[in-house]
BADOLO-147400 format. One record per atom (N, C-alpha, C): x, y, z; residue in three letters. Coordinates in steps of 0.1 Angstrom, whole numbers, plus 5000, padded with zeros to 4 digits. Atoms other than C-alpha are relative to their C-alpha. Layout:
! residues N
XYZALA;...
! end
This chain:
! residues 280
500750095012UNK;477351025131UNK;501049835002UNK;499350155003UNK;479050695141UNK;499249864994UNK;500750135011UNK;478650385116UNK;499949885009UNK;500150134998UNK;477450065129UNK;501049924997UNK;499650085006UNK;480049815124UNK;499249894985UNK;500550075014UNK;477349575103UNK;500250044989UNK;500749905011UNK;476849855078UNK;501750004992UNK;498549995002UNK;481249905077UNK;500049854993UNK;499650125008UNK;481449545068UNK;499449904987UNK;501350005010UNK;478149525046UNK;501350044985UNK;499249935009UNK;480349805024UNK;501349904997UNK;498850125002UNK;483649545026UNK;499549904992UNK;500250135010UNK;482149255014UNK;499350084988UNK;500449935009UNK;480249454988UNK;501250024987UNK;499349965012UNK;483749554971UNK;500249824994UNK;499750045008UNK;485049294941UNK;501149905009UNK;498650064996UNK;487148994956UNK;501450004988UNK;499049945013UNK;490448984941UNK;500249904995UNK;500250045009UNK;491248834911UNK;500749845008UNK;499650135000UNK;491748404914UNK;501249964997UNK;498549975008UNK;495148444898UNK;501350065008UNK;499149934989UNK;496648694925UNK;500049915010UNK;499950134989UNK;495848434953UNK;500449925000UNK;499450174997UNK;497248144938UNK;501950084998UNK;499249894999UNK;500348404934UNK;500449985006UNK;499249984989UNK;500548464967UNK;500249885005UNK;499950144996UNK;500148084977UNK;501649994993UNK;499050035007UNK;502648024954UNK;501450025001UNK;498750014997UNK;505348224966UNK;500250015015UNK;499550064988UNK;504848134998UNK;500149825005UNK;499850195001UNK;505447794992UNK;501749994996UNK;498150015008UNK;509647714992UNK;499849914989UNK;499850095009UNK;508747434969UNK;499850024987UNK;500449965010UNK;507747604944UNK;500550084988UNK;498950015015UNK;509147594907UNK;499450184998UNK;500249925009UNK;509447904882UNK;499149994988UNK;501250025013UNK;507447744857UNK;498649965007UNK;501249994993UNK;504447684882UNK;499450114996UNK;499649854998UNK;504848074887UNK;499350024986UNK;500349925019UNK;504748134851UNK;499049954998UNK;501150075003UNK;502347924846UNK;498450045008UNK;501449954994UNK;499648054870UNK;500150144995UNK;500049905004UNK;500448374860UNK;499950084989UNK;500349925016UNK;500548384822UNK;498949964995UNK;501450005003UNK;496848264823UNK;499450125004UNK;500749884997UNK;495848624831UNK;501250084993UNK;499749915009UNK;496848834801UNK;500450185010UNK;499749814994UNK;496649184821UNK;500749955009UNK;499650004989UNK;498149034853UNK;501750014994UNK;499350005007UNK;500948934828UNK;501350114993UNK;499549845008UNK;501249294809UNK;500850085013UNK;499949934995UNK;501249434842UNK;501549995008UNK;498450025000UNK;504449254857UNK;501650014993UNK;498449995011UNK;506449304826UNK;500250154999UNK;500249854998UNK;505449704825UNK;500850025009UNK;498949994987UNK;507049684861UNK;501250005000UNK;498650065003UNK;509749514856UNK;501150104989UNK;498849915006UNK;511149744831UNK;499950175004UNK;499749894992UNK;510450054851UNK;501650025006UNK;498649944992UNK;513250284863UNK;499849985012UNK;500450054989UNK;512250164897UNK;501549875001UNK;499050165001UNK;514449814891UNK;500849994990UNK;498849965006UNK;516749984869UNK;500849884993UNK;498650155012UNK;518349664844UNK;499950074992UNK;498949955010UNK;520549744820UNK;499249934987UNK;500350075013UNK;518749534793UNK;498150005004UNK;501450004995UNK;514749534790UNK;499549825001UNK;500750154997UNK;513049184802UNK;499150024994UNK;501050045011UNK;511049064778UNK;498949845000UNK;500550114995UNK;509748714791UNK;499550015012UNK;500350024986UNK;507548654824UNK;501449925007UNK;498950064988UNK;510048384831UNK;501050035002UNK;498949934998UNK;513048614827UNK;499750115013UNK;500149914983UNK;511448864854UNK;499749935007UNK;500350034981UNK;510348614879UNK;501349934999UNK;498650084994UNK;514048474880UNK;500750145003UNK;499349845000UNK;515348844877UNK;499350035015UNK;500549884984UNK;513149014904UNK;499349905010UNK;500650114987UNK;512348664926UNK;498550005004UNK;501150044998UNK;509548524941UNK;498950105005UNK;501049914992UNK;508048834964UNK;500050094994UNK;500749865007UNK;508549134941UNK;499149934992UNK;501450085010UNK;506548904916UNK;498349985005UNK;501449994994UNK;504048834943UNK;499550165000UNK;500049835003UNK;504249224946UNK;498950094992UNK;500749885014UNK;503449344911UNK;499149914996UNK;501850085003UNK;500549094906UNK;499050045009UNK;501249944991UNK;498649214935UNK;500150144997UNK;500549905006UNK;499549564922UNK;499549964990UNK;501350045014UNK;497749424889UNK;498950005006UNK;500850024998UNK;495849274907UNK;498650125004UNK;500749874995UNK;494449604929UNK;499650094990UNK;499949875007UNK;495249864905UNK;498250074990UNK;501449945004UNK;491249894889UNK;499650085010UNK;500849904991UNK;489849964923UNK;500650165006UNK;499349954996UNK;492950194931UNK;500050104997UNK;500149945009UNK;492350394903UNK;498350095000UNK;500649964998UNK;489050494912UNK;500050155007UNK;499649904991UNK;488450884923UNK;499349985013UNK;500950044988UNK;487050874960UNK;499850185004UNK;500349874997UNK;485451224964UNK;500050035020UNK;499950014985UNK;485451195002UNK;501350055005UNK;498850034993UNK;489251205009UNK;500150094990UNK;499849915013UNK;489251444975UNK;501249984992UNK;498650085012UNK;491551204952UNK;499149994991UNK;500350045012UNK;491151204918UNK;500249914991UNK;499650125008UNK;491450974893UNK;501349925001UNK;498350035004UNK;494750754896UNK;500250035013UNK;499249964991UNK;495550954928UNK;500249895009UNK;499350094991UNK;495150684952UNK;500849914993UNK;499150115008UNK;497150424926UNK;501250065001UNK;498949965000UNK;499850644929UNK;500250045011UNK;499249964985UNK;500050724964UNK;500649915001UNK;499850114994UNK;500050354971UNK;501249964991UNK;498750055006UNK;502850274945UNK;500850085009UNK;498549894992UNK;505150544962UNK;500049995012UNK;499750054987UNK;504450434992UNK;500349854999UNK;500050155005UNK;504650064982UNK;502249994997UNK;498750015001UNK;508450174966UNK;501050065008UNK;499549944990UNK;509150384993UNK;500449875012UNK;499850134987UNK;508650095020UNK;501049924994UNK;498850065005UNK;511049844999UNK;501450085002UNK;498849945004UNK;513550134992UNK;500650025016UNK;499849934983UNK;513750215034UNK;500449865005UNK;499550155002UNK;514249805039UNK;501349994995UNK;498750035004UNK;516949775018UNK;500850095007UNK;498849864991UNK;518750085033UNK;500649975013UNK;500250084983UNK;518249925068UNK;500249915003UNK;500550104997UNK;518649605060UNK;499449895009UNK;501450024993UNK;515249555074UNK;499749834989UNK;500550085006UNK;514249185063UNK;498849944995UNK;501049975002UNK;510949265051UNK;499750074989UNK;500149905017UNK;511449465017UNK;499049964994UNK;501450075013UNK;508849234994UNK;499050025006UNK;501850024995UNK;506249205018UNK;499750145006UNK;500049834997UNK;506849595025UNK;499750054988UNK;500549945015UNK;506349664990UNK;498049964998UNK;502250025003UNK;502449484990UNK;499650065011UNK;500149904987UNK;502049635025UNK;499650124997UNK;499949875009UNK;502549975006UNK;499650004994UNK;501449975009UNK;500249914982UNK;499150025003UNK;501350024995UNK;497449804998UNK;499750095015UNK;500250024983UNK;497849995031UNK;499250135000UNK;501049894999UNK;495150285021UNK;499049934995UNK;501550065003UNK;492450015008UNK;499050035007UNK;501349954995UNK;490350115037UNK;499350114993UNK;500749885001UNK;489650445023UNK;498850024987UNK;500549995010UNK;487750254991UNK;498650005006UNK;500850034991UNK;485350155022UNK;499650095005UNK;500749944989UNK;484750445045UNK;499950144994UNK;500249895007UNK;485050755014UNK;498550075000UNK;501249914997UNK;481250795015UNK;499750065011UNK;500349934988UNK;481450845053UNK;500050135003UNK;499249895002UNK;484251095048UNK;499150104995UNK;500649865005UNK;482751285022UNK;498350065010UNK;501149904995UNK;479651355045UNK;500950135016UNK;499649924987UNK;481651495077UNK;501450014997UNK;498549965002UNK;485051585056UNK;500050125005UNK;499049854996UNK;485351975059UNK;500149995014UNK;500150014983UNK;484351895100UNK;501149985004UNK;498550094998UNK;487351695100UNK;501350075001UNK;498349905001UNK;489851895086UNK;500050155009UNK;500249914991UNK;488452205105UNK;500349955012UNK;499550044988UNK;488251995136UNK;501649965003UNK;498550064996UNK;491951845133UNK;501150135003UNK;499349914997UNK;493252185134UNK;499950055016UNK;500249944988UNK;491852265163UNK;500449925018UNK;499250064996UNK;492751955180UNK;501149945001UNK;498450095002UNK;496151745190UNK;499549914998UNK;500150115002UNK;495351445169UNK;499549994985UNK;500149965014UNK;495551395137UNK;499049944993UNK;500850015006UNK;493251325108UNK;499449824998UNK;500350174991UNK;493250865114UNK;499250085009UNK;501149954984UNK;492250985152UNK;498750034997UNK;501549915000UNK;489451215143UNK;499249864991UNK;500650145009UNK;488350935117UNK;499149895010UNK;499850094992UNK;488350705143UNK;498950045010UNK;500849894987UNK;485950975173UNK;499150044990UNK;500649975008UNK;483951065143UNK;499149904996UNK;500750075009UNK;483150785121UNK;499149855007UNK;499750104991UNK;483650535147UNK;501249904989UNK;499150155005UNK;486250325122UNK;501050114993UNK;499149965014UNK;489450485104UNK;500249974993UNK;499650045010UNK;490450395071UNK;501049874999UNK;499050155002UNK;493350155082UNK;499349915004UNK;501250144996UNK;491249965106UNK;499149914992UNK;501250005015UNK;488449935075UNK;500849894995UNK;499350075008UNK;491449825057UNK;500649835002UNK;499350134996UNK;492349485081UNK;498849934998UNK;501350065004UNK;488649425076UNK;500049954987UNK;500150015016UNK;488949405035UNK;501249935002UNK;499250084998UNK;492149265041UNK;499949865002UNK;500150184994UNK;491248895060UNK;498749974994UNK;501050035010UNK;488048935039UNK;500849924984UNK;499250095013UNK;490448875006UNK;500949925008UNK;499550144995UNK;492048585030UNK;501850074998UNK;498749995002UNK;495348785029UNK;501049975015UNK;499350114994UNK;498148645048UNK;500950165016UNK;500649954982UNK;498448795093UNK;501250154996UNK;498749895001UNK;501749045083UNK;499550104991UNK;500849895007UNK;499749245057UNK;498950025007UNK;501249944993UNK;496649265078UNK;500750125011UNK;499749894986UNK;498649415112UNK;500750114986UNK;499149915008UNK;500749655085UNK;498950094992UNK;500849875001UNK;497749795070UNK;498850035007UNK;500549964996UNK;495349805099UNK;500950095013UNK;499449954990UNK;497949975121UNK;501150134993UNK;499249895007UNK;500050195094UNK;500150135005UNK;499449904993UNK;499150495117UNK;500150015013UNK;499650004990UNK;499450375146UNK;501049875002UNK;499550124999UNK;501950115147UNK;500549965010UNK;499250014987UNK;503250145183UNK;498249865005UNK;500850064996UNK;499849945190UNK;499749894994UNK;499650145003UNK;500349675166UNK;500249905006UNK;499750104992UNK;500049345182UNK;500749874994UNK;498950105008UNK;502149125158UNK;500750114987UNK;499349935007UNK;504749265134UNK;499950175000UNK;499349844996UNK;505349625145UNK;500550064990UNK;499150025009UNK;508249645129UNK;499350114989UNK;500449965015UNK;506449645095UNK;499150124998UNK;500649875001UNK;504049875104UNK;500350135003UNK;498749904998UNK;506750125113UNK;500050034987UNK;499250005014UNK;508350065079UNK;498350104994UNK;500549995011UNK;504950115062UNK;499450135009UNK;500349864996UNK;503650435086UNK;501250084995UNK;499449915002UNK;506850605079UNK;500550014985UNK;500549975008UNK;506550535042UNK;498950114996UNK;501149975003UNK;503150625038UNK;500450195003UNK;499749824998UNK;504351025052UNK;500950034995UNK;498749895015UNK;507351055028UNK;499249994989UNK;500249955014UNK;505250974998UNK;498750125001UNK;501249855000UNK;502251225015UNK;500950104992UNK;499349905000UNK;505451485017UNK;500549984981UNK;499149955011UNK;506351394980UNK;498650104987UNK;501249945003UNK;502651524970UNK;499949964988UNK;499850075015UNK;502351224943UNK;498149965003UNK;501250074998UNK;498151124946UNK;499850075016UNK;500350024986UNK;497351104983UNK;498550084998UNK;501649955004UNK;494051304989UNK;499950125015UNK;500349904986UNK;492751575021UNK;501050005009UNK;499750054989UNK;494151385047UNK;501849994998UNK;498850045007UNK;498151375029UNK;500750035014UNK;499049984992UNK;499751575055UNK;499450045013UNK;501249974992UNK;496851575082UNK;500549905011UNK;499250094995UNK;499051255091UNK;501249975006UNK;498650014998UNK;502351315108UNK;500649855001UNK;498950084996UNK;505451085109UNK;500250015013UNK;499650024988UNK;505451005147UNK;501949945001UNK;498849964995UNK;508651035163UNK;500449835007UNK;499450094997UNK;508350715178UNK;500049874991UNK;499850095011UNK;508350495146UNK;501050044994UNK;498449955002UNK;511650695135UNK;501149945011UNK;499250084988UNK;513350585169UNK;499649844999UNK;499950145000UNK;511750195163UNK;501049944989UNK;499050085011UNK;513550165132UNK;501250104999UNK;498549985001UNK;516750355136UNK;500250134993UNK;500549935012UNK;515550635112UNK;500450155007UNK;500149864996UNK;517250995115UNK;499350144989UNK;500549885008UNK;516451305096UNK;500449994987UNK;499449975015UNK;519051275070UNK;500149844994UNK;500250095008UNK;518250915062UNK;498850034994UNK;501449955007UNK;514351045053UNK;500450084988UNK;500049955008UNK;516051295032UNK;501049954989UNK;500250055012UNK;517951075013UNK;498949894992UNK;501050095000UNK;515250835010UNK;498850094989UNK;501249905008UNK;512951164996UNK;500750004988UNK;498949955012UNK;516251224972UNK;499849864989UNK;499550105003UNK;516550864959UNK;498950004988UNK;501450055006UNK;512450834954UNK;499650124991UNK;499949915005UNK;512651174937UNK;500449984983UNK;499350035007UNK;514751034908UNK;499049924992UNK;500950105007UNK;512150754900UNK;498550044992UNK;501749925010UNK;508651024891UNK;500650044991UNK;499949885013UNK;510451144860UNK;499849884993UNK;500150135007UNK;509650754844UNK;498450044994UNK;501149975004UNK;506650834825UNK;499049855000UNK;500550125000UNK;505950454827UNK;499149995016UNK;500050054983UNK;505950414868UNK;498849975009UNK;501650034994UNK;502150464873UNK;499249914992UNK;501250065009UNK;500850304842UNK;499749845006UNK;
! end
């Protein structure tokens, strides 16, 4: 049932664009001349964006001893890049909270898995002093957006893919590409370009299941690949393919990660799952 590219692209273009406020936040946070006041002004014009940033800033994940009550304080405390990630989280939350029948993902499942992947990616970068922790948060948040587009195709062949993955030495995403013509990572890259996202995010999204093939930012793609695998192992959200896309040894080697490092990350992240506001 190989799907023509034009059909996939039509579905990509049918998805709503990112809110203008989120795109302006991305542009401002990438400009070193931007002031806190300018960023606060843009975010403050979007009440849902403001509420989302304050809610996440006060979650156990960030661990501040006192409550952050103002947007200005949140921007100063969190920094521009974290603010960008939280702005993106608020912008895409309505899309990611839909159920996706093809992947057997229930309401809010993709949102929870995406947030957990984002947090895992950021923590991984912090532990190993990698230079793109906050970009990794945003990339982790958006890594599965392609599922919004091709879930309808997966719905037609889902049982076949699950059965076939047991017989052949291929991951679920590799079978998606062979059977449908495109996997959700590649399609996510198409969508990221439609949203005019920067190339580092496009690359990490497009190659999060095949980081060694990334023509640019391969290390970031490896981070998202590992973070996605760990988030899947925690069993939050995800879908039918969660445990059928194993973490590649090549990606672990690229990041100099050992099994003990993964165990530490899993234990750390497990502590945050008790926070009821984490996925709100």
